[in-house]
BAZASE-151623 format. One record per atom (N, C-alpha, C): y, x, z; residue in one letter. Coordinates in steps of 0.02 Angstrom, whole numbers, padded with zeros to 5 digits, always signed. Layout:
YXZA
...
***
This chain:
+02648-01922-03807M
+02619-01921-03878M
+02659-01888-03938M
+02648-01814-03954T
+02679-01799-04020T
+02632-01792-04077T
+02655-01808-04132Y
+02636-01809-04183Y
+02677-01768-04245Y
+02619-01769-04291T
+02651-01738-04371T
+02643-01800-04407T
+02676-01784-04471L
+02706-01846-04521L
+02699-01798-04600L
+02657-01813-04634E
+02655-01780-04682E
+02636-01810-04743E
+02691-01809-04797D
+02671-01829-04849D
+02662-01752-04926D
+02679-01781-04992K
+02645-01735-05043K
+02685-01678-05028K
+02754-01674-04991T
+02803-01606-05028T
+02805-01594-04942T
+02812-01633-04882K
+02857-01605-04826K
+02817-01619-04756K
+02821-01601-04701K
+02794-01598-04647K
+02838-01613-04594K
+02838-01638-04557Y
+02887-01669-04483Y
+02841-01659-04417Y
+02889-01658-04375L
+02868-01645-04313L
+02886-01698-04280L
+02860-01742-04260L
+02891-01800-04239L
+02907-01785-04138L
+02938-01776-04100R
+02945-01752-04036R
+02956-01815-03977R
+03008-01856-03978T
+03029-01906-03931T
+03028-01956-03956T
+03004-02001-03920K
+03016-02090-03931K
+03081-02105-03918K
+03129-02118-03954I
+03178-02160-03946I
+03210-02222-03954I
+03149-02267-03983G
+03164-02337-03993G
+03102-02352-04012G
+03107-02426-04009F
+03019-02480-04044F
+03070-02537-04061F
+03014-02564-04096G
+03041-02644-04096G
+02975-02677-04132G
+02958-02737-04139I
+02912-02774-04172I
+02891-02743-04240I
+02929-02713-04284T
+02899-02673-04347T
+02897-02615-04324T
+02928-02577-04292C
+02924-02500-04307C
+02939-02480-04244C
+02920-02411-04241E
+02958-02368-04185E
+02998-02294-04211E
+03046-02276-04170C
+03070-02228-04188C
+03063-02154-04157C
+03077-02114-04185Y
+03071-02026-04144Y
+03107-01984-04183Y
+03126-01936-04126T
+03183-01898-04140T
+03105-01835-04192T
+03146-01802-04234G
+03099-01725-04266G
+03124-01719-04294G
+03100-01646-04341N
+03135-01609-04389N
+03075-01583-04435N
+03093-01554-04492E
+03033-01527-04537E
+03014-01464-04519E
+02925-01447-04501I
+02906-01411-04493I
+02926-01347-04516I
+02928-01342-04591E
+02956-01277-04606E
+03022-01306-04681E
+03063-01285-04634G
+03124-01283-04675G
+03188-01325-04628G
+03227-01326-04627N
+03293-01333-04592N
+03285-01354-04528N
+03320-01361-04483S
+03309-01360-04395S
+03351-01420-04391S
+03378-01451-04442E
+03407-01511-04411E
+03361-01568-04372E
+03398-01618-04329I
+03338-01647-04299I
+03367-01716-04316I
+03316-01753-04363Y
+03326-01826-04373Y
+03281-01880-04340Y
+03316-01951-04344A
+03283-02010-04316A
+03232-02019-04371A
+03185-02031-04366I
+03108-02057-04397I
+03089-02113-04374I
+03084-02160-04424K
+03057-02236-04415K
+02987-02217-04432K
+02949-02256-04385I
+02867-02263-04412I
+02850-02349-04446I
+02829-02355-04473F
+02806-02438-04494F
+02740-02434-04509F
+02708-02480-04486D
+02645-02494-04490D
+02643-02516-04567D
+02575-02514-04591P
+02584-02541-04669P
+02588-02635-04677P
+02571-02669-04625K
+02560-02717-04615K
+02657-02759-04606K
+02706-02691-04614F
+02759-02728-04596F
+02812-02694-04666F
+02743-02697-04704H
+02813-02663-04763H
+02852-02708-04787H
+02861-02765-04797E
+02914-02809-04821E
+02981-02782-04798E
+02954-02759-04721F
+03025-02772-04694F
+03046-02687-04709F
+02997-02640-04709Y
+03008-02575-04731Y
+03053-02587-04801Y
+03029-02604-04853S
+03033-02617-04911S
+03117-02656-04931S
+03129-02693-04878N
+03196-02730-04870N
+03247-02664-04848N
+03235-02631-04793E
+03280-02605-04770E
+03302-02530-04806E
+03238-02524-04871I
+03243-02445-04901I
+03272-02463-04964I
+03273-02536-04983S
+03316-02557-05038S
+03395-02551-05027S
+03404-02584-04969L
+03487-02590-04959L
+03510-02520-04937L
+03464-02478-04900L
+03510-02415-04891L
+03506-02366-04934L
+03466-02378-04983S
+03478-02324-05033S
+03537-02339-05072S
+03551-02420-05084K
+03617-02431-05110K
+03664-02410-05072K
+03670-02418-05002L
+03723-02410-04988L
+03756-02319-04975L
+03685-02299-04986N
+03696-02222-04983N
+03705-02181-05042N
+03703-02211-05096E
+03701-02194-05171E
+03766-02173-05177E
+03824-02201-05161N
+03881-02189-05161N
+03896-02141-05159N
+03953-02087-05181K
+03953-02032-05159K
+04022-02050-05102K
+04062-02089-05109N
+04082-02110-05062N
+04075-02168-05016N
+04015-02162-04988R
+03977-02199-04941R
+04025-02201-04889R
+04012-02235-04849N
+04051-02271-04779N
+04009-02234-04724N
+04069-02192-04701N
+04030-02152-04632N
+04024-02201-04570N
+04039-02255-04566S
+04013-02301-04531S
+03942-02335-04528S
+03887-02309-04584I
+03840-02352-04596I
+03791-02276-04590I
+03742-02277-04560I
+03684-02239-04547I
+03671-02221-04601I
+03651-02142-04614K
+03624-02097-04672K
+03557-02104-04689K
+03524-02112-04755L
+03454-02110-04759L
+03445-02051-04814L
+03420-02006-04758Y
+03379-01932-04799Y
+03321-01940-04844Y
+03275-01998-04818G
+03222-02004-04870G
+03172-02042-04846G
+03119-02061-04880Y
+03072-02110-04857Y
+03016-02101-04890Y
+02953-02145-04885G
+02897-02144-04918G
+02825-02169-04881G
+02773-02145-04906Q
+02715-02156-04871Q
+02685-02092-04844Q
+02684-02090-04781G
+02642-02026-04769G
+02566-02029-04709G
+02545-01958-04683V
+02496-01972-04622V
+02516-01957-04579V
+02513-01998-04514L
+02531-01978-04459L
+02457-01957-04415L
+02480-01905-04377T
+02423-01858-04338T
+02444-01842-04267T
+02407-01870-04230P
+02425-01851-04152P
+02411-01782-04147P
+02447-01741-04108F
+02407-01674-04085F
+02428-01657-04020F
+02406-01614-03991N
+02421-01589-03923N
+02459-01516-03924N
+02441-01469-03955N
+02461-01406-03958N
+02501-01376-04008N
+02570-01388-03989E
+02626-01373-04025E
+02611-01297-04065E
+02595-01247-04020N
+02578-01191-04045N
+02517-01179-04136N
+02478-01234-04124N
+02425-01244-04176N
+02443-01325-04226N
+02505-01315-04236I
+02533-01366-04258I
+02495-01384-04319I
+02473-01330-04352N
+02448-01335-04427N
+02385-01363-04414N
+02344-01354-04360D
+02279-01382-04363D
+02277-01436-04302D
+02247-01483-04338N
+02247-01543-04312N
+02170-01578-04336N
+02126-01533-04333T
+02078-01537-04363T
+02010-01594-04326T
+02056-01600-04245D
+02023-01625-04196D
+02039-01697-04196D
+02095-01704-04254N
+02122-01765-04232N
+02124-01801-04296N
+02065-01779-04343N
+02062-01811-04392N
+02049-01905-04401N
+02006-01903-04330K
+01971-01992-04306K
+02046-02032-04308K
+02106-02002-04294D
+02159-02033-04261D
+02226-02044-04322D
+02195-02008-04382K
+02250-02028-04409K
+02256-02059-04444K
+02319-02090-04461R
+02318-02166-04491R
+02404-02151-04577R
+02388-02201-04601V
+02423-02190-04650V
+02483-02242-04634V
+02552-02225-04643V
+02613-02274-04629V
+02663-02257-04678V
+02724-02304-04661Y
+02787-02310-04713Y
+02829-02264-04662Y
+02892-02219-04691Y
+02947-02175-04649Y
+03006-02193-04672Y
+03043-02179-04629Q
+03114-02178-04655Q
+03129-02097-04622Q
+03174-02054-04656I
+03208-02009-04614I
+03289-02018-04607I
+03316-02038-04544L
+03378-02052-04534L
+03404-02021-04503L
+03496-02020-04524E
+03538-01982-04473E
+03522-01992-04398E
+03529-01955-04361Y
+03514-01968-04276Y
+03588-01939-04241Y
+03586-02008-04222A
+03645-02033-04184A
+03624-02014-04107A
+03651-01958-04109V
+03608-01934-04013V
+03648-01968-03971V
+03699-01986-03956N
+03735-02051-03896N
+03686-02101-03894N
+03648-02132-03946G
+03607-02185-03942G
+03662-02237-03966G
+03607-02309-03918E
+03652-02367-03925E
+03712-02380-03891E
+03759-02420-03931L
+03804-02454-03898L
+03803-02480-03841L
+03743-02524-03834K
+03721-02579-03774K
+03712-02538-03725K
+03692-02460-03724D
+03676-02434-03662D
+03732-02391-03617D
+03800-02423-03645Y
+03852-02391-03602Y
+03893-02463-03583Y
+03890-02520-03602V
+03925-02579-03569V
+03853-02625-03553V
+03873-02664-03507N
+03818-02713-03503N
+03849-02742-03439N
+03925-02771-03419D
+03948-02802-03367D
+04023-02778-03370D
+04072-02819-03325T
+04118-02826-03325T
+04143-02746-03285T
+04111-02710-03247K
+04131-02668-03232K
+04120-02618-03276K
+04094-02581-03324T
+04084-02554-03370T
+04096-02558-03452T
+04162-02635-03448R
+04175-02644-03510R
+04227-02589-03528R
+04245-02607-03590I
+04265-02544-03612I
+04357-02586-03635I
+04420-02529-03612P
+04453-02560-03603P
+04508-02569-03677P
+04551-02618-03685E
+04577-02642-03745E
+04581-02591-03797E
+04614-02537-03791N
+04641-02513-03829N
+04605-02458-03862N
+04543-02444-03825I
+04476-02407-03846I
+04433-02443-03881I
+04408-02510-03849S
+04357-02550-03904S
+04386-02574-03976S
+04466-02577-03991A
+04498-02583-04051A
+04474-02532-04086A
+04482-02453-04054K
+04461-02414-04106K
+04388-02421-04114K
+04359-02418-04080L
+04262-02431-04103L
+04257-02489-04146L
+04298-02563-04135F
+04282-02590-04154F
+04312-02606-04230F
+04356-02559-04243F
+04394-02543-04312F
+04338-02516-04365F
+04310-02451-04321Q
+04270-02447-04356Q
+04212-02467-04379Q
+04185-02506-04337I
+04125-02567-04342I
+04149-02616-04415I
+04208-02627-04407V
+04228-02679-04461V
+04223-02641-04512V
+04258-02600-04525Q
+04276-02547-04603Q
+04179-02527-04604Q
+04140-02520-04568G
+04061-02534-04588G
+04034-02598-04616G
+04060-02645-04595V
+04038-02725-04623V
+04067-02728-04680V
+04140-02705-04699K
+04166-02717-04753K
+04143-02691-04816K
+04116-02622-04803Y
+04079-02572-04844Y
+04008-02611-04855Y
+03976-02673-04804L
+03918-02687-04839L
+03925-02763-04881L
+03983-02803-04856H
+04013-02820-04893H
+04031-02833-04968H
+04062-02764-04966D
+04105-02736-05022D
+04021-02738-05091D
+03964-02707-05064N
+03909-02699-05089N
+03871-02777-05092N
+03890-02819-05073N
+03866-02881-05077N
+03792-02884-05054N
+03798-02866-04978I
+03761-02866-04945I
+03769-02887-04866I
+03745-02929-04836A
+03777-02945-04764A
+03731-02939-04702A
+03736-02916-04649H
+03689-02867-04625H
+03644-02914-04568H
+03664-02984-04542C
+03638-03028-04511C
+03597-03022-04463C
+03623-02967-04434D
+03597-02937-04367D
+03645-02891-04311D
+03711-02914-04336I
+03765-02864-04302I
+03752-02884-04210I
+03743-02824-04172K
+03752-02840-04099K
+03749-02764-04087K
+03774-02747-04021P
+03777-02668-03985P
+03704-02640-03994P
+03675-02677-04002E
+03594-02624-04010E
+03574-02597-04070E
+03623-02644-04106N
+03625-02602-04194N
+03687-02550-04201N
+03732-02539-04174V
+03771-02503-04160V
+03757-02442-04128V
+03752-02366-04174L
+03738-02303-04137L
+03785-02266-04126L
+03792-02234-04093L
+03847-02177-04081L
+03824-02105-04086L
+03873-02075-04134D
+03865-01999-04139D
+03885-01950-04101D
+03870-01900-04128K
+03899-01830-04072K
+03960-01841-04053K
+04001-01871-04087N
+04075-01884-04063N
+04095-01963-04048N
+04033-01992-04026F
+04037-02067-04015F
+04072-02107-04084F
+04070-02070-04128N
+04099-02121-04182N
+04033-02181-04193N
+04048-02238-04215A
+03991-02298-04225A
+03974-02302-04289A
+03889-02321-04295K
+03859-02311-04360K
+03823-02369-04338K
+03831-02437-04415L
+03802-02479-04410L
+03721-02438-04432L
+03685-02489-04402N
+03589-02464-04420N
+03562-02538-04417N
+03506-02545-04420D
+03436-02573-04447D
+03447-02622-04479D
+03440-02616-04523F
+03455-02674-04584F
+03388-02706-04611F
+03342-02705-04549G
+03271-02748-04566G
+03293-02818-04596G
+03331-02855-04554F
+03356-02911-04587F
+03430-02940-04615F
+03452-02866-04645S
+03492-02884-04689S
+03488-02913-04748S
+03537-02950-04800Q
+03530-03003-04853Q
+03576-02988-04900Q
+03553-02972-04964K
+03585-02983-05015K
+03620-03051-05038K
+03683-03065-05047F
+03698-03112-05065F
+03654-03134-05112F
+03673-03210-05116S
+03616-03255-05171S
+03675-03305-05207S
+03663-03328-05258G
+03685-03377-05298G
+03721-03336-05350G
+03716-03380-05417E
+03747-03334-05464E
+03827-03357-05471E
+03858-03425-05430K
+03903-03415-05444K
+03950-03354-05377K
+03931-03326-05355G
+03940-03297-05296G
+03966-03317-05248G
+03924-03360-05218D
+03934-03414-05165D
+03907-03377-05090D
+03898-03335-05108Y
+03853-03292-05041Y
+03811-03326-04987Y
+03788-03379-05012L
+03737-03427-04968L
+03670-03383-04961L
+03667-03382-04895L
+03583-03348-04881L
+03562-03425-04868L
+03480-03420-04854H
+03435-03449-04855H
+03363-03464-04806H
+03396-03408-04761Q
+03328-03355-04718Q
+03370-03358-04673Q
+03341-03374-04618F
+03391-03364-04536F
+03349-03304-04530F
+03393-03251-04486S
+03358-03189-04460S
+03413-03184-04405S
+03401-03131-04381G
+03453-03089-04309G
+03433-03126-04238G
+03480-03106-04196S
+03465-03132-04119S
+03509-03196-04136S
+03490-03255-04087E
+03517-03307-04091E
+03586-03306-04059E
+03611-03268-04000I
+03673-03270-03994I
+03711-03247-04010I
+03710-03212-04058Y
+03769-03176-04125Y
+03766-03208-04179Y
+03727-03262-04185C
+03704-03282-04244C
+03754-03372-04233C
+03786-03363-04305A
+03850-03421-04306A
+03790-03503-04298A
+03844-03550-04286P
+03798-03615-04283P
+03763-03638-04327P
+03806-03636-04392E
+03771-03661-04463E
+03705-03621-04489E
+03693-03558-04449T
+03627-03533-04486T
+03565-03581-04468T
+03572-03616-04419K
+03524-03674-04421K
+03505-03698-04466K
+03551-03717-04550L
+03535-03747-04580L
+03515-03707-04640L
+03506-03631-04623A
+03490-03602-04677A
+03429-03636-04729A
+03371-03654-04717Y
+03323-03663-04756Y
+03335-03731-04792Y
+03393-03774-04769T
+03420-03831-04806T
+03480-03836-04840T
+03532-03807-04819K
+03594-03799-04861K
+03601-03733-04866K
+03564-03695-04826G
+03598-03631-04839G
+03672-03609-04804G
+03680-03543-04793F
+03758-03510-04740F
+03769-03465-04786F
+03832-03446-04764D
+03881-03373-04798D
+03875-03335-04750D
+03855-03288-04778G
+03832-03241-04752G
+03895-03182-04729G
+03942-03182-04766I
+03983-03155-04728I
+04025-03191-04680I
+04042-03251-04675K
+04066-03283-04618K
+03997-03289-04560K
+03943-03268-04567N
+03913-03284-04497N
+03905-03201-04476N
+03925-03134-04518D
+03937-03097-04488D
+04014-03050-04457D
+04054-03109-04479V
+04101-03118-04449V
+04118-03144-04370V
+04073-03206-04359F
+04055-03228-04331F
+04012-03169-04255F
+03975-03124-04287S
+03931-03082-04234S
+03991-03039-04224S
+04029-03029-04260L
+04074-02979-04243L
+04122-02986-04165L
+04136-03057-04191G
+04162-03086-04120G
+04114-03070-04049G
+04063-03096-04065I
+04013-03101-04005I
+04042-03019-03986I
+03986-02973-04037L
+04015-02901-04018L
+04069-02868-03970L
+04128-02913-04010L
+04185-02870-03988L
+04200-02915-03918L
+04165-02978-03903F
+04184-03007-03843F
+04158-02967-03791F
+04081-02948-03794G
+04038-02925-03750G
+04053-02841-03725G
+04082-02816-03783I
+04108-02753-03765I
+04181-02739-03723I
+04208-02777-03739T
+04284-02791-03721T
+04275-02822-03634T
+04259-02898-03621V
+04240-02928-03579V
+04183-02902-03531V
+04135-02885-03570G
+04064-02843-03513G
+04029-02916-03512G
+04038-02980-03536N
+03995-03021-03538N
+03981-03060-03608N
+03912-03083-03614F
+03947-03152-03685F
+03986-03217-03650F
+04030-03246-03740P
+04055-03286-03714P
+04027-03357-03709P
+03965-03350-03713F
+03906-03429-03697F
+03853-03392-03716F
+03799-03456-03694H
+03736-03442-03717H
+03708-03448-03798H
+03736-03494-03828R
+03717-03508-03878R
+03761-03575-03906R
+03783-03544-04000A
+03842-03580-04015A
+03819-03657-04021A
+03804-03689-03992S
+03798-03752-04007S
+03850-03817-03956S
+03833-03885-03968Y
+03881-03931-03940Y
+03853-03922-03878Y
+03772-03920-03837S
+03757-03924-03769S
+03768-03868-03726S
+03798-03825-03764D
+03824-03756-03720D
+03891-03767-03685D
+03901-03771-03613E
+03954-03794-03580E
+04020-03756-03589E
+04005-03683-03624K
+04079-03674-03652K
+04085-03678-03710K
+04027-03666-03755Y
+04045-03662-03824Y
+04082-03722-03833Y
+04070-03784-03828K
+04082-03857-03831K
+04149-03852-03834K
+04205-03813-03789F
+04264-03813-03787F
+04299-03772-03846F
+04252-03707-03875I
+04257-03699-03936I
+04264-03757-04007I
+04201-03791-03996I
+04218-03838-04052I
+04267-03890-04056I
+04285-03911-03995K
+04337-03953-03966K
+04425-03945-03996K
+04406-03871-04016K
+04472-03802-04019K
+04517-03827-03949K
+04486-03837-03890N
+04506-03827-03830N
+04501-03743-03804N
+04525-03707-03818Y
+04534-03646-03820Y
+04558-03610-03764Y
+04612-03650-03721K
+04622-03641-03665K
+04576-03655-03597K
+04570-03707-03595R
+04504-03731-03557R
+04435-03672-03557R
+04404-03649-03620F
+04369-03593-03628F
+04359-03535-03603F
+04430-03505-03623W
+04463-03443-03577W
+04477-03451-03514W
+04465-03522-03471E
+04477-03520-03404E
+04421-03499-03380E
+04360-03486-03403Y
+04293-03474-03380Y
+04297-03395-03371Y
+04353-03350-03417F
+04380-03279-03390F
+04438-03259-03377F
+04459-03302-03323D
+04511-03294-03298D
+04516-03243-03238D
+04446-03222-03221Y
+04463-03176-03179Y
+04449-03083-03212Y
+04474-03101-03271I
+04497-03029-03290I
+04545-03046-03340I
+04584-02985-03347E
+04651-02994-03386E
+04634-02965-03455E
+04659-03001-03480I
+04633-03021-03575I
+04704-03012-03596I
+04727-02993-03630T
+04804-03028-03676T
+04787-03072-03727T
+04833-03102-03735E
+04841-03158-03777E
+04814-03128-03860E
+04820-03084-03876E
+04807-03060-03945E
+04757-03031-03937E
+04699-03032-03902F
+04624-03036-03908F
+04606-03097-03898F
+04631-03139-03874K
+04593-03210-03856K
+04600-03252-03937K
+04664-03223-03976D
+04678-03259-04035D
+04623-03234-04078D
+04626-03158-04088L
+04580-03144-04132L
+04503-03167-04126L
+04478-03175-04058I
+04425-03202-04036I
+04407-03268-04050I
+04451-03313-04055N
+04465-03384-04064N
+04455-03374-04143N
+04474-03356-04164N
+04472-03355-04255N
+04388-03327-04273N
+04361-03287-04226L
+04308-03237-04269L
+04266-03309-04236L
+04254-03343-04177I
+04185-03366-04148I
+04198-03449-04176I
+04239-03470-04213C
+04271-03539-04223C
+04199-03581-04252C
+04203-03633-04254V
+04129-03684-04265V
+04155-03693-04357V
+04192-03680-04376T
+04200-03703-04447T
+04221-03631-04470T
+04156-03601-04541P
+04142-03552-04574P
+04186-03519-04605P
+04236-03584-04634S
+04309-03563-04680S
+04351-03532-04650S
+04354-03576-04586Q
+04433-03545-04555Q
+04408-03483-04506Q
+04342-03458-04526R
+04359-03375-04467R
+04404-03320-04523R
+04410-03301-04485L
+04458-03223-04533L
+04406-03203-04580L
+04447-03163-04629S
+04409-03108-04678S
+04409-03059-04647S
+04374-03009-04688I
+04368-02926-04645I
+04447-02921-04662I
+04485-02928-04718E
+04559-02919-04720E
+04590-02943-04685E
+04591-02978-04652K
+04626-03022-04609K
+04613-03015-04521K
+04552-02965-04528I
+04512-02944-04457I
+04555-02873-04424I
+04565-02838-04493L
+04600-02769-04497L
+04681-02763-04496L
+04716-02816-04524S
+04784-02836-04512S
+04794-02879-04440S
+04756-02897-04408H
+04765-02933-04353H
+04806-02904-04293H
+04838-02933-04280P
+04890-02903-04219P
+04859-02872-04171P
+04809-02897-04142W
+04774-02862-04108W
+04746-02801-04102W
+04733-02783-04185L
+04725-02711-04196L
+04787-02658-04207L
+04829-02699-04241T
+04887-02657-04257T
+04928-02659-04195T
+04938-02698-04134K
+04952-02679-04075K
+04929-02615-04029K
+04863-02605-04031N
+04823-02554-04014N
+04818-02493-04045N
+04829-02511-04102L
+04807-02449-04145L
+04866-02420-04192L
+04918-02472-04202G
+04976-02447-04248G
+04944-02459-04309G
+04998-02479-04368Q
+04985-02477-04434Q
+04975-02419-04457Q
+05000-02362-04443N
+05006-02288-04480N
+04924-02265-04474N
+04893-02292-04406Y
+04820-02276-04392Y
+04786-02315-04430Y
+04786-02369-04441I
+04731-02399-04486I
+04756-02386-04554I
+04819-02376-04586S
+04825-02354-04636S
+04779-02280-04671S
+04788-02248-04623Q
+04753-02184-04624Q
+04674-02172-04612Q
+04656-02207-04571N
+04598-02205-04561N
+04546-02235-04600N
+04585-02313-04622S
+04552-02340-04681S
+04530-02298-04748S
+04552-02242-04754E
+04560-02194-04807E
+04504-02144-04783E
+04519-02132-04713I
+04461-02088-04695I
+04399-02075-04696I
+04365-02159-04662D
+04352-02177-04653D
+04271-02197-04715D
+04300-02194-04768K
+04264-02187-04809K
+04236-02129-04849K
+04257-02059-04816I
+04225-02014-04829I
+04178-02002-04781I
+04115-01950-04809D
+04049-01943-04771D
+04061-01884-04730D
+04095-01883-04681N
+04094-01836-04639N
+04085-01834-04573N
+04032-01810-04541N
+04010-01843-04475N
+04047-01783-04422N
+04078-01725-04467D
+04127-01710-04389D
+04204-01737-04378D
+04218-01817-04412L
+04269-01847-04390L
+04254-01860-04292L
+04326-01850-04274I
+04311-01859-04189I
+04382-01918-04194I
+04387-01968-04164D
+04437-01998-04110D
+04442-01995-04051D
+04497-01933-04031Q
+04496-01921-03957Q
+04479-01955-03904Q
+04516-02015-03904V
+04515-02061-03858V
+04452-02107-03861V
+04406-02110-03896I
+04345-02129-03898I
+04318-02074-03856I
+04318-02025-03901F
+04279-01965-03870F
+04300-01956-03802F
+04330-01958-03775D
+04353-01936-03688D
+04310-02009-03649D
+04314-02059-03676E
+04328-02138-03643E
+04231-02119-03637E
+04193-02113-03690F
+04118-02117-03684F
+04095-02059-03667F
+04121-02003-03682N
+04088-01956-03652N
+04102-01948-03570N
+04152-01984-03544S
+04162-01984-03468S
+04095-02027-03427S
+04079-02075-03464R
+04012-02132-03469R
+03967-02116-03457R
+03907-02127-03413K
+03845-02114-03401K
+03827-02185-03438K
+03753-02190-03460K
+03729-02232-03494K
+03705-02286-03425K
+03719-02367-03442V
+03710-02389-03386V
+03633-02442-03404V
***
């Protein structure tokens, strides 16, 4: 089904559905009268206005800075409009037969990451990403998370489904519907509402409604699960609890026993050390974002010069940035 979306000033043609979730659907689309740029257009039913409003308030904040981070999806516009189905693109301005099907919706006009979700490229050990390449991709993702945290925002749902790849296969953090601003007058970063996908959530998030949890440390834990998944090609465990046969060894700090589950894959010791320090059970013992970026695994795979140079470049709003190693690896892959 094809739709038009119209507000007080603009009209868009929605072409292909590229994603959907509980709260919204996402289409490719463009302005009917205007530039020919293709956007990702999210459509929210009014009953999910809370999710829409939360995402808009955070994305607006992240996009208002002229030095916005290139690893955050760009927001071009948002508002309330009328969605109308039609069948004849040649008569795009004549939808009189579809008046009964019109509905009021909320929408977001977003940057279109043409190469889709990171999860579409990795789903098992056969499609796992080599460490030297996953390090570069992870570096981009961490830079985006750092930008969030610098703006007092915790993502709360970091996972490969929420990392998009642009035309050059640069990573773009997406989907801020569950994201939260840090609470607490003393800057204690405590969050009191659980959200996100359980496999990527730190164990302390179960205490959200009673004691609260540190949003930064939860994001760090999620980064560990994401990195493990794209590099090893599997989840490290089913859930971060003592009842899990693998995670119980993380709780006991018996990391040697934990890694024996994955001895069928060649993994470097530096990678193991980084993962151990991202998914450990005690939040205060997890690495800070700054220490992640200076960890030996990243410096070994990227080099300090690369990290220093790209830490500056990544702050620039430039969609023509290209890392040839990442581009060649993903361009040669088929979505799985």
